[in-house]
C-alpha positions in Angstrom: 114.0 20.8 -38.8 114.7 22.4 -42.2 114.0 26.1 -42.8 111.1 25.2 -45.1 109.6 23.0 -42.4 110.1 25.7 -39.8 108.4 28.2 -42.0 105.5 25.9 -42.6 105.1 25.3 -38.8 105.1 29.0 -38.1 102.6 29.6 -40.8 100.3 26.9 -39.5 100.6 28.3 -36.0 99.8 31.8 -37.2 96.7 30.5 -39.1 95.8 28.5 -36.0 96.1 31.5 -33.7 93.7 33.4 -35.9 91.3 30.5 -36.0 91.5 30.1 -32.2 90.8 33.7 -31.5 87.9 33.8 -34.0 86.4 30.6 -32.6 86.7 31.5 -28.9 85.5 35.1 -29.3 82.7 34.0 -31.6 81.6 31.3 -29.1 81.7 33.8 -26.3 79.5 36.3 -28.1 77.2 33.6 -29.4 76.6 32.3 -25.9 76.0 35.8 -24.5 79.3 36.3 -22.6 81.1 39.6 -22.4 84.7 39.9 -21.5 86.0 42.3 -18.8 88.9 42.4 -16.3 89.9 43.8 -13.0 93.2 44.3 -11.2 94.3 42.6 -8.0 97.7 43.5 -6.6 98.6 45.0 -10.0 97.7 41.7 -11.7 95.2 41.9 -14.5 92.5 39.2 -14.2 90.3 38.8 -17.3 86.9 37.1 -17.0 83.9 36.2 -19.0 80.5 37.1 -17.5 76.8 36.5 -18.4 73.5 37.0 -16.7 72.3 38.1 -13.3 71.6 36.6 -9.9 73.7 34.3 -7.8 76.6 33.3 -10.1 78.1 30.0 -11.0 81.9 30.5 -11.1 83.9 28.2 -13.3 87.5 27.7 -12.1 89.9 26.1 -14.6 92.6 23.6 -13.9 96.4 23.7 -14.2 97.5 24.9 -17.7 93.9 25.8 -18.5 92.1 29.1 -19.0 88.7 30.6 -19.2 88.3 29.5 -22.8 88.6 25.8 -21.8 85.1 26.1 -20.3 83.4 27.5 -23.4 82.1 24.2 -24.9 80.1 23.6 -21.6 79.5 27.2 -20.6 77.2 27.9 -23.5 75.0 25.0 -22.4 74.5 26.2 -18.8 71.1 27.7 -17.8 70.6 31.4 -18.2 68.6 31.4 -15.0 71.7 32.2 -13.1 74.8 34.4 -13.8 78.0 32.7 -14.9 81.6 34.0 -14.3 84.7 32.4 -15.9 88.0 34.0 -14.9 91.6 33.4 -16.0 93.4 32.5 -12.8 96.6 34.6 -12.1 99.5 33.1 -14.0 97.3 31.4 -16.6 95.5 32.3 -19.8 95.6 36.0 -20.4 96.0 36.9 -16.7 99.1 38.6 -15.4 102.2 36.6 -14.3 102.7 35.7 -10.7 105.5 34.4 -8.5 105.3 30.6 -7.7 104.3 31.2 -4.1 101.2 33.1 -5.3 100.0 29.9 -7.1 98.7 28.3 -3.9 95.1 27.4 -3.3 94.7 30.1 -0.7 96.1 32.9 -2.9 94.0 31.8 -5.9 90.8 31.4 -3.9 91.4 34.9 -2.4 91.4 36.2 -6.0 88.0 34.7 -6.6 86.7 36.3 -3.4 88.0 39.7 -4.7 86.3 39.1 -8.1 83.0 38.5 -6.3 83.5 41.6 -4.2 84.2 43.7 -7.3 81.0 42.6 -8.9 78.9 42.9 -5.7 78.1 39.2 -5.2 77.8 38.1 -1.6 77.8 34.4 -2.5 78.4 32.0 -5.4 78.3 28.4 -6.6 81.9 27.3 -7.3 82.7 24.8 -10.0 86.3 23.7 -10.3 88.2 21.2 -12.5 91.4 19.5 -11.2 93.4 22.3 -9.6 90.3 24.5 -9.8 88.5 21.9 -7.6 91.2 22.4 -4.9 90.7 26.2 -5.2 86.9 25.7 -4.8 87.5 23.6 -1.7 89.8 26.2 -0.3 87.3 28.9 -1.0 84.5 26.9 0.8 86.8 26.4 3.8 87.9 30.1 4.0 84.6 31.7 3.0 81.9 29.3 4.3 79.2 31.8 4.1 79.9 32.7 0.5 80.2 29.2 -1.0 76.6 28.3 -1.6 77.7 25.0 -3.3 80.8 23.5 -4.8 81.0 21.2 -7.8 84.3 19.3 -8.0 85.2 17.9 -11.5 88.2 15.6 -11.6 89.3 17.5 -8.5 92.5 17.2 -6.5 91.9 15.7 -3.1 93.0 12.7 -0.9 95.4 10.4 -2.8 94.1 6.9 -2.4 95.5 5.3 -5.5 98.3 7.1 -7.5 97.4 8.0 -11.1 99.6 7.6 -14.1 100.5 11.3 -13.8 101.3 11.0 -10.1 103.6 8.1 -10.7 105.4 10.1 -13.4 105.7 13.0 -11.0 107.3 10.7 -8.5 109.9 9.8 -11.1 110.7 13.5 -11.6 108.7 14.0 -14.8 105.8 16.4 -15.3 103.6 15.0 -18.1 101.2 18.0 -17.8 103.5 20.3 -19.7 104.2 20.4 -23.4 107.9 20.0 -24.2 107.9 20.6 -28.0 105.4 21.3 -30.7 104.8 17.6 -31.4 104.0 16.9 -27.8 100.5 18.3 -27.6 98.7 15.2 -28.9 100.3 13.2 -26.1 99.0 15.6 -23.5 95.5 15.6 -25.0 95.5 11.8 -25.1 96.6 11.8 -21.4 93.9 14.1 -20.1 90.9 12.9 -22.2 89.2 9.9 -23.6 86.8 11.8 -25.9 88.5 15.2 -26.7 86.7 17.0 -29.6 88.7 17.2 -32.8 90.0 20.6 -33.9 92.1 21.6 -36.9 95.8 20.8 -37.2 96.6 24.5 -37.5 94.9 25.3 -34.3 96.7 22.4 -32.6 100.0 23.9 -33.8 99.1 27.3 -32.3 98.1 25.8 -28.9 101.3 23.6 -29.0 103.5 26.6 -29.6 101.8 28.6 -26.9 102.2 25.7 -24.4 105.9 25.3 -25.3 106.5 29.1 -24.8 104.8 28.8 -21.3 106.6 25.6 -20.3 109.1 27.0 -17.8 106.6 29.3 -16.3 104.1 26.5 -15.9 106.7 24.2 -14.3 107.4 27.0 -11.8 103.7 27.5 -11.1 103.2 23.8 -10.6 105.9 23.7 -8.0 104.2 26.7 -6.2 100.9 24.9 -6.3 102.2 21.5 -5.3 104.5 22.7 -2.6 102.7 25.7 -1.1 103.7 27.7 1.9 102.5 25.9 5.0 98.8 26.6 5.6 98.1 27.7 2.0 97.3 24.5 0.3 94.0 22.7 -0.2 92.1 22.0 3.1 92.9 18.7 4.7 90.0 18.8 7.1 87.3 18.1 4.5 84.8 17.3 7.1 84.7 21.0 8.0 83.6 22.0 4.5 79.8 22.3 4.9 78.8 23.5 1.5 76.6 21.1 -0.5 79.0 19.3 -2.9 78.7 17.5 -6.2 81.7 15.4 -7.1 82.0 14.5 -10.8 84.9 12.2 -11.8 85.8 10.4 -15.0 86.2 6.7 -14.5 89.2 6.7 -16.9 90.9 9.7 -15.3 94.7 9.2 -15.7 95.6 12.6 -14.0 93.7 12.1 -10.7 92.5 8.6 -10.1 88.8 8.1 -9.6 89.5 6.9 -6.0 90.2 10.5 -5.1 86.7 11.5 -6.3 85.2 8.7 -4.2 87.2 9.8 -1.1 86.0 13.4 -1.6 82.4 12.3 -1.7 82.8 10.1 1.3 84.5 12.7 3.5 82.6 15.9 2.5 79.6 16.1 4.9 76.9 17.0 2.2 78.1 15.4 -1.0 77.1 13.2 -3.8 79.2 11.4 -6.4 78.7 11.0 -10.2 81.3 8.7 -11.8 81.2 9.1 -15.6 82.1 5.9 -17.4 84.4 6.2 -20.5 85.4 9.8 -19.5 88.9 11.1 -18.5 90.1 14.1 -16.6 88.1 16.9 -18.4 84.4 15.8 -18.4 83.3 19.4 -19.1 85.1 19.1 -22.5 84.4 15.4 -23.2 80.7 15.4 -22.3 79.8 19.1 -22.0 76.0 18.7 -22.3 75.8 16.0 -19.6 78.0 18.0 -17.2 76.1 21.2 -17.8 72.8 19.4 -17.0 74.3 18.0 -13.8 75.5 21.4 -12.7 72.2 23.2 -13.5 70.2 20.6 -11.7 72.5 20.7 -8.6 72.5 24.5 -8.5 68.7 24.6 -8.8 68.3 22.0 -6.0 70.6 23.9 -3.7 68.8 27.2 -4.3 65.5 25.5 -3.7 66.8 24.0 -0.4 67.8 27.5 0.7 64.2 28.8 0.1 62.4 26.0 1.8 
């Protein structure tokens, strides 16, 4: 790449970074979210919060962050509180060792966040890796998980996805290898990803490239956890009411996994979204927000009756 091209790329990324920060902070304020943080084991955990009452906690997937929920989070009902943390090792949260990336360690952080804010229970909503963390939370803290919503969640592997086949070959298509690789990743994880400016894509691409080695390390820690710290295998023991949402076109985690989760969880229903990929909350935010709100309201009503 020539010096002029390098300068142009850096300028685009700088402009994109300013645009990204302006857009995400503006959206947070517009939707009524305030940002705060707490420390757990000397790790800073930022989170967005809004409202009062039993919270809905949005748990992002691998490589994601709290901002990845914003398109949908603004559409959720204000009749309940909403919490959106950056998981340790991701977003603006502090770095962690690979062994701290396990489902158990991450779900323990969620429990400590709820303790810090004085919430005895919560509705957990997790996408992809976040779904596995929600499952682990429900297994480890059954009295605190009022419900779980699993969106494109990890779970039993029935049919290997495009991503899983690549992982078997020794490739990890979930990381960005260079600044021109982001479009490939976006096309892999989504069918209907909203458009955003080239400059913002440059900024996100550069950020992902800078995080590449750390993310590969965290993925190994997540995918190969210390024995007993992964996602629960005994799904039949997870008693929390569960809503399983899965895109029919998911190339990261095949829809057969969503069907298996709904079949094995004792109190579960399945919503398969046609024409949608791995991130329904970004591809169809209004539809997903309505499903979550209706499910949370139903579960709360069941507790009262």
